[in-house]
DRENDOKE-222248 format. One record per atom (N, C-alpha, C, O): residue number from 1; residue in three letters; atom name; x, y, z. Coordinates in steps of 0.05 Angstrom, whole numbers. Each point is the difference from the previous one (the first is absolute). Example, Ala and Ser with C-alpha at 12.3 -4.5 7.8 and 13.67 -1.06 7.14 Angstrom:
% DRENDOKE-222248
LODREN num residu atome      x      y      z
LODREN   1    ala     N    264   -114    156
LODREN   1    ala    CA    -18     24      0
LODREN   1    ala     C     18     24      0
LODREN   1    ala     O     21      0     13
LODREN   2    ser     N    -28     21    -27
LODREN   2    ser    CA     16     24      1
LODREN   2    ser     C    -15     22     14
LODREN   2    ser     O     10     22      4
END
This chain:
% DRENDOKE-222248
LODREN num residu atome      x      y      z
LODREN   1    met     N     15    -24     -1
LODREN   1    met    CA    -15     23      2
LODREN   1    met     C     20     27      2
LODREN   1    met     O     -5     19    -14
LODREN   2    gln     N     21    -20     25
LODREN   2    gln    CA     21     22      4
LODREN   2    gln     C     12      6    -28
LODREN   2    gln     O      4     23     -7
LODREN   3    gln     N      4    -44     -9
LODREN   3    gln    CA     12      3    -24
LODREN   3    gln     C    -19     14    -19
LODREN   3    gln     O      9     15    -17
LODREN   4    lys     N    -36    -20     19
LODREN   4    lys    CA    -21     14    -19
LODREN   4    lys     C     -4     28      7
LODREN   4    lys     O     -6     16    -17
LODREN   5    leu     N      8     -9     41
LODREN   5    leu    CA     -2     28     13
LODREN   5    leu     C     25     15     -9
LODREN   5    leu     O     -3     23     -7
LODREN   6    asp     N     28    -35      6
LODREN   6    asp    CA     22     13     -7
LODREN   6    asp     C      1      6    -33
LODREN   6    asp     O      9     20    -10
LODREN   7    ala     N    -21    -40     -2
LODREN   7    ala    CA     -5      3    -30
LODREN   7    ala     C    -18     25     -7
LODREN   7    ala     O      5     13    -20
LODREN   8    ile     N    -25     -9     36
LODREN   8    ile    CA    -18     19     -5
LODREN   8    ile     C     12     25      8
LODREN   8    ile     O     -2     20    -15
LODREN   9    his     N     15    -18     37
LODREN   9    his    CA     15     26      6
LODREN   9    his     C     19      7    -19
LODREN   9    his     O      2     24     -6
LODREN  10    asp     N     16    -43     -4
LODREN  10    asp    CA     15      9    -22
LODREN  10    asp     C    -11     10    -24
LODREN  10    asp     O      9     21     -9
LODREN  11    tyr     N    -29    -35     -3
LODREN  11    tyr    CA    -15      7    -23
LODREN  11    tyr     C    -15     27      2
LODREN  11    tyr     O      4     19    -15
LODREN  12    tyr     N    -22    -19     36
LODREN  12    tyr    CA    -14     24      3
LODREN  12    tyr     C     13     25     15
LODREN  12    tyr     O     -6     23     -5
LODREN  13    gly     N     24    -29     23
LODREN  13    gly    CA     11     19     17
LODREN  13    gly     C    -15      5     25
LODREN  13    gly     O      7     18     15
LODREN  14    val     N    -28    -33     -9
LODREN  14    val    CA    -16      4     24
LODREN  14    val     C      2    -25     18
LODREN  14    val     O      8    -22     -9
LODREN  15    ser     N    -15     25     34
LODREN  15    ser    CA      1    -22     17
LODREN  15    ser     C    -25      2     20
LODREN  15    ser     O    -13     22      1
LODREN  16    ile     N      6    -42     15
LODREN  16    ile    CA    -24     -1     16
LODREN  16    ile     C     11     13     26
LODREN  16    ile     O     22     -6      9
LODREN  17    pro     N    -39     26      0
LODREN  17    pro    CA      4     14     26
LODREN  17    pro     C      4    -17     23
LODREN  17    pro     O    -14    -20      2
LODREN  18    glu     N     33     25     17
LODREN  18    glu    CA      4    -17     21
LODREN  18    glu     C    -25      2     21
LODREN  18    glu     O     -7    -21     11
LODREN  19    asp     N     -5     43     -6
LODREN  19    asp    CA    -22      1     16
LODREN  19    asp     C    -27     -7    -14
LODREN  19    asp     O     -4      8    -23
LODREN  20    glu     N    -12    -22     36
LODREN  20    glu    CA    -27     -5    -12
LODREN  20    glu     C    -20     21     -3
LODREN  20    glu     O    -21     -5    -11
LODREN  21    asp     N     28     28     21
LODREN  21    asp    CA    -20     24      2
LODREN  21    asp     C      6     15    -28
LODREN  21    asp     O     19     16     -2
LODREN  22    val     N    -35    -21    -18
LODREN  22    val    CA      4     14    -24
LODREN  22    val     C    -29     16     -4
LODREN  22    val     O    -22    -10      2
LODREN  23    asp     N     30     36     -7
LODREN  23    asp    CA    -23     22     -2
LODREN  23    asp     C     -6     -3    -35
LODREN  23    asp     O     18      0    -16
LODREN  24    val     N    -42     -3     10
LODREN  24    val    CA    -11      1    -29
LODREN  24    val     C    -20     18      2
LODREN  24    val     O    -18     -2     16
LODREN  25    tyr     N     21     23    -34
LODREN  25    tyr    CA    -20     20     -4
LODREN  25    tyr     C    -15     -2    -27
LODREN  25    tyr     O     11    -12    -18
LODREN  26    ala     N    -33     23     15
LODREN  26    ala    CA    -17      1    -25
LODREN  26    ala     C     17     22    -18
LODREN  26    ala     O     10     20      8
LODREN  27    pro     N    -10    -30    -33
LODREN  27    pro    CA     13     18    -20
LODREN  27    pro     C    -16     24     -3
LODREN  27    pro     O    -24      0      2
LODREN  28    thr     N     39     25     -7
LODREN  28    thr    CA    -15     24     -5
LODREN  28    thr     C      0      5    -28
LODREN  28    thr     O     17     -9    -15
LODREN  29    gly     N    -37     26      6
LODREN  29    gly    CA      0     11    -27
LODREN  29    gly     C    -11    -19    -21
LODREN  29    gly     O      2      4    -24
LODREN  30    leu     N    -15    -27     35
LODREN  30    leu    CA    -14    -18    -20
LODREN  30    leu     C    -27      5     -3
LODREN  30    leu     O    -11     10     20
LODREN  31    arg     N     -4    -15    -40
LODREN  31    arg    CA    -27      6     -3
LODREN  31    arg     C    -13    -27    -10
LODREN  31    arg     O     14    -17    -11
LODREN  32    asn     N    -41     16     16
LODREN  32    asn    CA    -13    -23    -11
LODREN  32    asn     C     -4      1    -29
LODREN  32    asn     O      4     22    -12
LODREN  33    lys     N    -11    -43      0
LODREN  33    lys    CA     -4      0    -30
LODREN  33    lys     C    -22     17     -8
LODREN  33    lys     O    -17      6     17
LODREN  34    gly     N     15      1    -38
LODREN  34    gly    CA    -27     15    -12
LODREN  34    gly     C      9     26    -15
LODREN  34    gly     O     23      9      0
LODREN  35    ser     N    -43      0    -12
LODREN  35    ser    CA      9     22    -20
LODREN  35    ser     C      1     28     15
LODREN  35    ser     O     11     19    -11
LODREN  36    gly     N    -24    -16     35
LODREN  36    gly    CA      3     23     12
LODREN  36    gly     C    -20     22     -8
LODREN  36    gly     O    -15     -5    -18
LODREN  37    met     N     14     26     29
LODREN  37    met    CA    -18     22    -10
LODREN  37    met     C     13     18    -20
LODREN  37    met     O    -13      9    -19
LODREN  38    gly     N     37     -4     24
LODREN  38    gly    CA     11     21    -20
LODREN  38    gly     C    -10     28      0
LODREN  38    gly     O     17     18     -2
LODREN  39    lys     N    -41    -14      5
LODREN  39    lys    CA    -11     29      6
LODREN  39    lys     C    -24      2     16
LODREN  39    lys     O    -13    -21      4
LODREN  40    arg     N      6     43      6
LODREN  40    arg    CA    -22     -1     19
LODREN  40    arg     C    -26     -3    -13
LODREN  40    arg     O     -1      3    -24
LODREN  41    leu     N    -21     -9     38
LODREN  41    leu    CA    -27     -4     -9
LODREN  41    leu     C    -11     25      0
LODREN  41    leu     O      2     16     18
LODREN  42    ile     N    -16    -11    -42
LODREN  42    ile    CA    -15     26     -6
LODREN  42    ile     C    -28     -1      9
LODREN  42    ile     O    -13    -20     -6
LODREN  43    ser     N      3     38     20
LODREN  43    ser    CA    -27      0      8
LODREN  43    ser     C    -20      2    -21
LODREN  43    ser     O      8      5    -23
LODREN  44    val     N    -32     -8     27
LODREN  44    val    CA    -21      2    -17
LODREN  44    val     C     -2     31     -8
LODREN  44    val     O     -2      7    -24
LODREN  45    ser     N      2     10     43
LODREN  45    ser    CA     -4     27     -8
LODREN  45    ser     C     22      9    -15
LODREN  45    ser     O     -5     16    -18
LODREN  46    glu     N     30    -23     21
LODREN  46    glu    CA     22      8    -14
LODREN  46    glu     C     -3    -11    -32
LODREN  46    glu     O      7     13    -20
LODREN  47    lys     N    -18    -36     19
LODREN  47    lys    CA     -5     -8    -28
LODREN  47    lys     C    -19     16    -16
LODREN  47    lys     O      1      4    -24
LODREN  48    ile     N    -21      4     42
LODREN  48    ile    CA    -21     15    -15
LODREN  48    ile     C      9     28     -8
LODREN  48    ile     O     -8     11    -20
LODREN  49    lys     N     25      0     37
LODREN  49    lys    CA     11     26     -5
LODREN  49    lys     C     19     -2    -25
LODREN  49    lys     O      1     18    -17
LODREN  50    ala     N     14    -39     14
LODREN  50    ala    CA     15     -5    -24
LODREN  50    ala     C    -14     -2    -26
LODREN  50    ala     O      8      9    -22
LODREN  51    arg     N    -29    -22     26
LODREN  51    arg    CA    -19     -6    -25
LODREN  51    arg     C    -13     25    -11
LODREN  51    arg     O     -4      3    -24
LODREN  52    ser     N     -3     16     44
LODREN  52    ser    CA    -14     23     -7
LODREN  52    ser     C     19     20    -13
LODREN  52    ser     O    -10     16    -15
LODREN  53    lys     N     37    -18     19
LODREN  53    lys    CA     19     16    -12
LODREN  53    lys     C      7    -11    -29
LODREN  53    lys     O     11     16    -16
LODREN  54    lys     N    -17    -41      8
LODREN  54    lys    CA      6    -11    -22
LODREN  54    lys     C    -14     11    -24
LODREN  54    lys     O    -24      6      0
LODREN  55    phe     N     41     -4    -23
LODREN  55    phe    CA    -14     13    -23
LODREN  55    phe     C    -23    -19    -11
LODREN  55    phe     O      3    -24     -3
LODREN  56    lys     N    -22     37     -3
LODREN  56    lys    CA    -23    -14    -11
LODREN  56    lys     C     -2      6    -30
LODREN  56    lys     O      6     22     -9
LODREN  57    arg     N    -14    -43     -5
LODREN  57    arg    CA     -1     -3    -29
LODREN  57    arg     C    -25     16    -13
LODREN  57    arg     O    -22      0     11
LODREN  58    lys     N     28     11    -31
LODREN  58    lys    CA    -24     15    -12
LODREN  58    lys     C    -15    -19    -20
LODREN  58    lys     O     12    -13    -17
LODREN  59    cys     N    -40     13     20
LODREN  59    cys    CA    -16    -17    -19
LODREN  59    cys     C     -2     14    -25
LODREN  59    cys     O     -4     24      1
LODREN  60    asn     N      8    -37    -24
LODREN  60    asn    CA     -4     12    -25
LODREN  60    asn     C    -27      4    -12
LODREN  60    asn     O     -3     16    -19
LODREN  61    lys     N    -17    -30     32
LODREN  61    lys    CA    -26      2     -6
LODREN  61    lys     C    -13     28     10
LODREN  61    lys     O    -10     17    -15
LODREN  62    cys     N     11    -14     42
LODREN  62    cys    CA    -12     19     14
LODREN  62    cys     C     19     22      4
LODREN  62    cys     O     -9     23      1
LODREN  63    gly     N     35    -27      3
LODREN  63    gly    CA     20     21      6
LODREN  63    gly     C      7      3     30
LODREN  63    gly     O     19     14      7
LODREN  64    his     N    -35    -28     11
LODREN  64    his    CA      4      3     28
LODREN  64    his     C     24    -15     10
LODREN  64    his     O      7    -20    -11
LODREN  65    arg     N      5     30     31
LODREN  65    arg    CA     23    -14     14
LODREN  65    arg     C    -11    -14     25
LODREN  65    arg     O      2     10     23
LODREN  66    thr     N    -14    -32    -27
LODREN  66    thr    CA     -9    -17     21
LODREN  66    thr     C      9    -26      1
LODREN  66    thr     O     22     -5    -11
LODREN  67    gly     N    -36    -13     24
LODREN  67    gly    CA     11    -29      0
LODREN  67    gly     C    -11    -20    -22
LODREN  67    gly     O     -3    -24      4
LODREN  68    his     N     -3     37    -26
LODREN  68    his    CA     -8    -18    -21
LODREN  68    his     C     14      9    -27
LODREN  68    his     O     13     21     -1
LODREN  69    asp     N    -15    -37    -18
LODREN  69    asp    CA     12      3    -26
LODREN  69    asp     C    -19     -1    -23
LODREN  69    asp     O    -24     -3      6
LODREN  70    ser     N     30      3    -29
LODREN  70    ser    CA    -19     -3    -24
LODREN  70    ser     C    -13    -23      0
LODREN  70    ser     O    -23      1    -10
LODREN  71    arg     N     32    -25     19
LODREN  71    arg    CA    -12    -27      1
LODREN  71    arg     C    -23     -1     17
LODREN  71    arg     O    -18    -15     -6
LODREN  72    asn     N     16     31     28
LODREN  72    asn    CA    -19     -3     20
LODREN  72    asn     C    -12     27      6
LODREN  72    asn     O    -11      5     21
LODREN  73    cys     N     12     13    -39
LODREN  73    cys    CA    -13     28      5
LODREN  73    cys     C    -29     -5     -1
LODREN  73    cys     O    -11    -19    -12
LODREN  74    his     N     -1     40     27
LODREN  74    his    CA    -30      1      2
LODREN  74    his     C    -11      5    -25
LODREN  74    his     O    -20    -12     -7
LODREN  75    leu     N     31     30    -10
LODREN  75    leu    CA    -11      6    -27
LODREN  75    leu     C     -1    -26    -19
LODREN  75    leu     O    -19     -4    -15
LODREN  76    val     N     39    -13     17
LODREN  76    val    CA     -3    -22    -13
LODREN  76    val     C    -17    -21      9
LODREN  76    val     O    -12    -14    -16
LODREN  77    ile     N      9     11     41
LODREN  77    ile    CA    -18    -20     13
LODREN  77    ile     C    -30     12     -7
LODREN  77    ile     O    -18    -15     -7
LODREN  78    gly     N     16     39      9
LODREN  78    gly    CA    -30     12     -1
LODREN  78    gly     C    -10     -1    -27
LODREN  78    gly     O    -24      0     -4
LODREN  79    ser     N     42      0    -18
LODREN  79    ser    CA    -12     -2    -27
LODREN  79    ser     C     -3    -27    -12
LODREN  79    ser     O     20    -14     -3
LODREN  80    ser     N    -44      6     -4
LODREN  80    ser    CA     -7    -29     -5
LODREN  80    ser     C     14     -7    -26
LODREN  80    ser     O      7    -24     -4
LODREN  81    ser     N     -3     44    -16
LODREN  81    ser    CA     13     -4    -27
LODREN  81    ser     C     28    -11      3
LODREN  81    ser     O      8    -19    -13
LODREN  82    leu     N      6     32     30
LODREN  82    leu    CA     29     -9      4
LODREN  82    leu     C      1    -23     15
LODREN  82    leu     O     17    -17     -6
LODREN  83    arg     N    -34     13     25
LODREN  83    arg    CA      0    -24     15
LODREN  83    arg     C     -5    -24    -16
LODREN  83    arg     O     13    -20      6
LODREN  84    ser     N    -30     18    -25
LODREN  84    ser    CA     -5    -23    -17
LODREN  84    ser     C     23     -5    -19
LODREN  84    ser     O      3    -22    -10
LODREN  85    ser     N     13     42      5
LODREN  85    ser    CA     20     -5    -18
LODREN  85    ser     C     25    -15     12
LODREN  85    ser     O     16    -12    -15
LODREN  86    tyr     N    -14     13     44
LODREN  86    tyr    CA     21    -13     15
LODREN  86    tyr     C     -6    -30      1
LODREN  86    tyr     O     19    -17      1
LODREN  87    lys     N    -42     10     -3
LODREN  87    lys    CA     -7    -30      3
LODREN  87    lys     C      6    -14    -24
LODREN  87    lys     O     -5    -24     -2
END
């Protein structure tokens, strides 16, 4: 057994401590696996404020800057002649 311990000491350069009282501490700076957050969560009110500042597109049919475009404009939906041509 002593020959094996001497071989380990020669190869690794370490030896078993004489006293049996060895203090082992948890490693520092390690994290659990996972993607992590990366950035903070944005509240609903902040999302609404950001959307209200966003540039709105102009509808080519009615010319309003609202939440619709020429495909779902109230003028196109209201007229039956144009509506039948889409079918």
